[in-house]
C-alpha positions in Angstrom: -243.4 100.9 -98.3 -240.0 99.7 -99.4 -236.8 99.7 -97.5 -235.4 102.7 -99.3 -238.2 104.8 -97.7 -237.8 103.4 -94.2 -234.8 105.0 -92.5 -234.7 102.6 -89.5 -234.8 99.4 -91.5 -232.3 100.9 -93.9 -229.8 101.6 -91.2 -230.5 98.2 -89.6 -229.8 96.2 -92.8 -226.7 98.4 -93.4 -225.5 97.5 -90.0 -225.9 93.8 -90.9 -224.0 94.3 -94.1 -226.9 93.3 -96.4 -227.5 94.1 -100.0 -230.9 94.0 -101.8 -231.4 90.7 -103.6 -233.7 90.7 -106.6 -234.7 87.0 -106.4 -237.0 87.3 -103.4 -239.0 84.1 -104.1 -242.2 84.5 -102.0 -241.1 87.8 -100.3 -241.1 91.3 -101.7 -238.3 92.8 -99.7 -235.3 90.5 -99.7 -231.5 90.8 -99.0 -228.5 88.6 -98.9 -225.2 88.8 -97.1 -221.8 88.7 -98.7 -221.5 84.9 -98.2 -224.8 84.2 -100.1 -225.6 81.6 -97.4 -228.2 83.7 -95.6 -231.3 85.4 -97.0 -233.0 88.2 -95.0 -236.7 89.2 -95.3 -238.7 92.2 -94.2 -242.4 91.3 -93.8 -245.0 94.0 -93.3 -248.3 94.0 -91.4 -251.0 92.3 -93.5 -248.6 90.4 -95.6 -248.6 86.7 -95.9 -246.1 84.8 -98.0 -247.4 82.2 -100.5 -246.7 78.6 -99.6 -243.3 77.6 -100.9 -240.4 75.3 -100.3 -236.7 75.0 -101.0 -235.9 71.6 -102.6 -232.8 69.8 -101.4 -231.9 72.3 -98.7 -232.8 72.7 -95.1 -233.2 76.2 -93.6 -232.7 77.7 -90.1 -234.7 80.8 -89.4 -233.5 83.6 -87.1 -235.4 86.6 -85.8 -233.5 89.9 -85.8 -235.8 92.8 -85.1 -239.4 93.9 -85.1 -242.6 92.0 -84.2 -242.8 88.2 -83.8 -243.4 86.1 -86.9 -245.7 83.1 -87.3 -244.1 80.4 -89.5 -246.3 77.6 -90.6 -244.5 74.4 -91.8 -245.7 71.2 -93.4 -243.3 68.4 -94.3 -245.9 66.2 -96.1 -248.5 68.7 -97.4 -251.0 67.5 -94.8 -249.9 67.9 -91.1 -249.3 71.5 -90.3 -247.1 73.0 -87.6 -247.4 76.7 -86.5 -244.4 78.2 -84.8 -243.5 81.7 -83.6 -240.2 83.4 -84.0 -239.1 86.4 -81.9 -240.4 85.4 -78.5 -238.2 84.8 -75.4 -235.0 84.7 -77.4 -232.9 87.8 -78.0 -232.7 88.9 -81.6 -230.1 86.9 -83.5 -229.1 85.0 -80.3 -229.5 81.5 -81.7 -231.4 79.6 -84.4 -235.0 79.4 -83.6 -236.7 77.2 -86.2 -235.2 74.5 -88.4 -237.2 73.8 -91.5 -236.4 70.4 -93.1 -235.4 70.2 -96.7 -238.4 70.3 -99.0 -240.9 71.3 -96.4 -243.6 73.7 -97.3 -243.7 77.0 -95.4 -245.5 80.3 -95.1 -244.8 83.3 -92.9 -247.0 86.0 -91.4 -245.8 89.0 -89.3 -247.6 89.5 -86.0 -247.0 93.3 -85.9 -246.1 96.3 -88.1 -242.9 94.7 -89.5 -240.5 91.9 -88.9 -236.9 91.4 -90.0 -235.9 87.7 -90.2 -233.1 85.7 -91.7 -232.7 82.2 -93.2 -229.4 80.4 -93.1 -229.1 77.9 -95.9 -226.1 75.6 -96.2 -224.7 75.0 -98.7 -225.8 78.2 -100.5 -228.5 77.8 -103.1 -229.9 79.7 -106.0 -233.6 80.3 -106.5 -233.6 77.5 -109.1 -234.4 75.3 -106.1 -237.3 77.5 -104.9 -240.8 76.2 -105.6 -244.0 78.1 -105.2 -247.2 76.1 -104.4 -250.2 76.5 -106.8 -252.3 79.6 -106.0 -254.8 79.0 -103.2 -253.1 75.8 -102.0 -252.5 75.2 -98.3 -251.7 72.1 -96.1 -254.4 70.5 -94.1 -254.5 71.4 -90.4 -254.1 68.7 -87.7 -256.2 69.0 -84.6 -257.1 70.3 -82.1 -259.5 67.3 -82.1 -259.5 64.0 -83.9 -262.2 61.3 -83.8 -261.8 57.7 -82.8 -262.5 56.7 -86.4 -259.6 58.9 -87.6 -257.3 57.4 -85.0 -258.2 53.9 -86.0 -257.3 54.7 -89.6 -254.1 56.6 -88.8 -252.9 54.8 -85.7 -249.4 54.0 -87.1 -248.8 57.7 -87.9 -249.0 59.1 -84.3 -247.7 58.6 -80.8 -250.7 57.8 -78.7 -250.5 59.0 -75.1 -252.7 58.2 -72.1 -252.8 61.2 -69.7 -255.4 59.9 -67.2 -255.0 61.8 -64.0 -257.5 62.5 -61.1 -257.6 65.4 -58.7 -259.1 63.2 -56.0 -255.9 61.2 -55.8 -256.8 58.1 -57.8 -253.9 56.7 -59.7 -253.8 57.3 -63.4 -251.0 54.7 -63.7 -253.3 52.1 -62.2 -256.1 53.1 -64.5 -253.8 52.7 -67.5 -252.7 49.3 -66.3 -256.3 48.2 -66.0 -257.0 48.9 -69.7 -255.7 51.3 -72.2 -255.9 51.9 -76.0 -253.6 49.5 -77.8 -250.0 50.9 -77.9 -250.8 53.9 -75.7 -248.0 55.1 -73.4 -249.0 56.5 -70.0 -247.7 60.0 -69.2 -247.5 61.3 -65.6 -249.1 64.7 -65.6 -247.5 65.7 -62.3 -244.0 64.7 -63.4 -244.0 65.8 -67.0 -246.6 68.5 -67.5 -245.9 70.5 -64.3 -243.1 71.6 -62.1 -243.3 70.8 -58.3 -246.1 72.7 -56.6 -245.4 75.8 -54.5 -247.5 78.6 -53.0 -245.5 81.1 -55.1 -246.3 79.4 -58.4 -249.4 77.3 -57.8 -250.3 73.6 -57.7 -249.2 72.8 -61.3 -246.6 75.4 -62.4 -245.5 75.2 -66.0 -242.7 72.6 -66.4 -239.3 73.9 -67.4 -238.7 73.3 -71.1 -236.0 70.8 -70.2 -238.4 68.8 -67.9 -241.1 68.8 -70.5 -238.7 67.7 -73.3 -237.2 64.9 -71.2 -240.6 63.5 -70.3 -241.9 63.6 -73.9 -238.6 62.1 -75.2 -239.0 59.2 -72.8 -242.6 58.7 -74.0 -241.4 58.3 -77.6 -242.3 61.8 -78.8 -239.7 63.5 -81.1 -239.6 66.9 -82.8 -241.5 65.6 -85.8 -243.9 63.2 -84.0 -247.6 63.8 -84.4 -249.3 63.3 -81.0 -252.8 62.1 -80.0 -253.7 62.1 -76.3 -256.7 61.0 -74.4 -258.1 60.6 -70.9 -261.5 59.3 -69.6 -262.9 62.7 -68.5 -263.6 64.9 -71.5 -260.1 66.0 -72.0 -259.8 67.4 -68.5 -256.2 66.1 -68.1 -255.1 65.2 -71.7 -256.0 68.7 -72.8 -253.0 70.0 -70.8 -250.5 68.0 -72.9 -252.2 68.8 -76.2 -252.5 72.6 -75.6 -248.9 72.9 -74.4 -247.7 71.1 -77.5 -249.9 73.2 -79.7 -248.6 76.4 -78.0 -245.2 75.3 -79.1 -246.5 74.8 -82.7 -246.1 71.0 -82.4 -248.7 68.9 -84.2 -251.0 67.4 -81.5 -254.7 66.6 -81.2 -257.0 65.5 -78.4 -259.0 62.2 -79.0 -262.5 63.6 -79.0 -264.6 61.5 -76.6 -261.5 60.0 -75.0 -261.4 56.4 -73.8 -265.1 56.1 -74.0 -265.1 56.9 -77.8 -262.9 53.9 -78.6 -265.0 51.0 -79.8 -262.1 48.4 -80.1 -260.7 46.3 -77.4 -258.6 47.7 -74.6 -255.2 46.3 -73.8 -253.6 45.5 -70.4 -250.1 44.8 -71.8 -247.4 47.2 -70.4 -246.3 49.7 -73.0 -242.9 51.3 -73.2 -241.6 53.5 -76.0 -238.2 54.0 -77.6 -236.9 57.4 -76.6 -237.0 60.1 -79.3 -235.3 63.5 -79.5 -237.6 66.3 -78.4 -235.8 69.6 -78.3 -236.4 71.8 -75.3 -237.9 75.1 -76.4 -238.8 78.2 -74.4 -242.5 78.6 -73.8 -243.8 81.3 -76.2 -244.5 84.4 -74.0 -247.5 85.4 -76.1 -249.4 82.2 -75.2 -249.3 82.8 -71.4 -250.5 85.5 -69.0 -248.5 86.4 -65.9 -249.8 87.0 -62.4 -249.2 90.8 -63.0 -251.1 90.8 -66.3 -254.1 89.0 -64.7 -254.0 91.5 -61.8 -254.2 94.4 -64.3 -257.2 92.7 -66.0 -258.8 92.2 -62.6 -258.4 95.8 -61.5 -259.4 97.3 -64.8 -256.0 98.6 -65.7 -256.2 96.4 -68.8 -259.8 96.7 -70.1 -259.6 94.9 -73.4 -258.8 91.3 -72.3 -261.4 88.8 -71.3 -260.7 86.7 -68.2 -262.4 83.3 -68.0 -262.5 80.9 -65.1 -262.9 77.3 -66.2 -263.8 75.8 -62.8 -267.2 74.4 -61.8 -269.8 77.1 -61.0 -269.9 76.2 -57.3 -266.1 76.7 -57.0 -266.4 80.0 -59.0 -269.1 81.3 -56.7 -267.1 80.2 -53.6 -269.8 77.8 -52.3 -267.1 75.1 -51.9 -263.3 74.9 -52.3 -262.0 71.3 -52.1 -258.4 72.0 -53.2 -257.2 75.5 -52.4 -257.0 77.5 -49.1 -259.5 80.2 -50.1 -262.8 80.1 -52.0 -264.0 82.4 -54.7 -262.7 83.7 -58.0 -260.5 86.4 -59.4 -262.5 89.7 -59.5 -263.5 90.5 -63.0 -263.5 86.9 -64.3 -266.5 85.3 -66.0 -267.3 81.6 -65.4 -266.8 79.3 -68.4 -266.9 75.8 -66.7 -265.0 73.3 -68.7 -267.7 70.5 -68.5 -270.0 72.8 -70.5 -267.7 72.3 -73.5 -268.6 68.6 -73.8 -271.8 66.6 -74.1 -273.0 63.4 -72.4 -270.7 61.3 -74.8 -267.7 63.2 -73.5 -267.2 64.6 -77.0 -266.8 68.4 -77.6 -269.9 70.2 -78.6 -270.1 71.3 -82.3 -267.9 74.3 -83.2 -270.9 76.6 -83.8 -272.4 75.7 -80.4 -269.1 76.4 -78.7 -268.7 79.7 -80.6 -272.2 80.8 -79.4 -271.6 79.6 -75.8 -268.3 81.3 -75.4 -269.4 84.3 -77.4 -272.1 85.1 -74.8 -269.2 85.6 -72.3 -267.5 88.0 -74.7 -265.0 85.7 -76.4 -264.3 86.5 -80.0 -261.5 85.9 -82.5 -260.3 89.4 -82.4 -260.2 89.7 -78.5 -257.5 88.8 -76.1 -258.8 85.9 -74.0 -257.1 84.6 -70.8 -258.2 81.4 -69.2 -257.5 80.0 -65.8 -258.8 77.3 -63.5 -257.6 75.9 -60.2 -254.0 75.1 -61.2 -253.8 75.5 -65.0 -254.8 72.0 -66.0 -258.5 72.0 -66.9 -258.2 75.5 -68.3 -256.4 73.8 -71.2 -259.5 71.9 -72.1 -261.3 75.2 -72.4 -258.5 76.7 -74.5 -258.9 73.8 -76.9 -262.6 74.5 -77.0 -261.9 78.1 -77.9 -259.6 77.0 -80.7 -262.2 74.5 -82.0 -264.6 77.4 -82.0 -262.3 79.5 -84.2 -261.0 81.7 -81.3 -257.3 81.1 -81.6 -254.3 82.4 -79.6 -256.1 82.6 -76.3 -253.7 82.6 -73.4 -253.3 80.4 -70.3 -252.7 81.9 -66.8 -250.6 79.0 -65.5 -250.7 79.8 -61.8 -254.5 80.1 -61.8 -256.5 80.3 -58.7 -254.0 78.2 -56.6 -251.4 80.9 -57.1 -253.7 83.9 -56.8 -255.4 82.8 -53.6 -252.1 81.9 -51.9 -251.5 85.6 -51.5 -253.8 86.9 -48.8 -253.4 90.5 -50.1 -255.1 89.5 -53.4 -258.9 89.9 -53.3 -261.4 87.0 -53.8 -264.8 87.6 -55.3 -267.8 85.6 -54.3 -271.1 84.8 -56.1 -271.8 85.3 -59.7 
């Protein structure tokens, strides 16, 4: 279907003062404004642009109307970022994604159609437009990397120690007692969460500004690849890595954590030069609200799968060491996070994870929502889902600590 046969899009582009532009590059339906500094694209369901780049010019993408758009970017042909336009920012309100000059990119609409625009300054002609060879795509980074990979690429990443313990032990002291060389310790409570409250739970999502400030101080900038670890199977470090990946930032968990590192540990204090990490709104499609979870629990929403990543005894309500009530959200299935790893603290193979999570109903084409006690260990399971090929699962940040704080919300017991 072309624009001429689509009355709504035709009126929309007329309102924006756009004219069809024949040099569409990698996109079939392309328009330019009168200044020739912005290019507009309509992308249809099922379409995916070829990998391409604009040499010598940076671009800023804006979302104007329609469904969100997934934009994948690679500045070196290897590491890949996946970002989403059109969530939590009103259409055309402000630039959403800046693509550095010469970076490879590919776009996919996440619905029936999407209208987006690219601002390019100074204006360029399509002589600067380069298509990648047919079938080429950048390599994907994460969600897991091995200790061997880290040893070979240590100078290419920011290494972050996210040791944190729910029993009150000090992650800072653990870091001081021995850490991977060059690793910066990150305080989960201060950077990866807002202050606790009964209304939001024990580890609410940090504001984008709080998150960005903490990462900047740890030496993480907008273009910094990140590897994080802990000493408990990704239980804490998974929170940092999943939040970064939800933003489309290149980040990976060190598979096996501290125990997988065969080199010497260091006790030298580590500080990092501050980098610029831009605060970005959390993408709405990667998170589930309390109201959405309530609809799943009561059966109003029947398609999503709700997974509880806590230990079986907490799920059943046999014990509850942290929250005021025991049990689980009615309708949830138990997917305890320790089942995702083996005795070596490494994640189980992708096929095994796919089978394990599949028995609970998780599948690539199903909406999956994961929670735990406070939204921390659920991220370890979200990374397991991604490793198993089940991408775009969602986090319920408030988790059980938010749900059970309201006495009017039911608690299920047993299996």
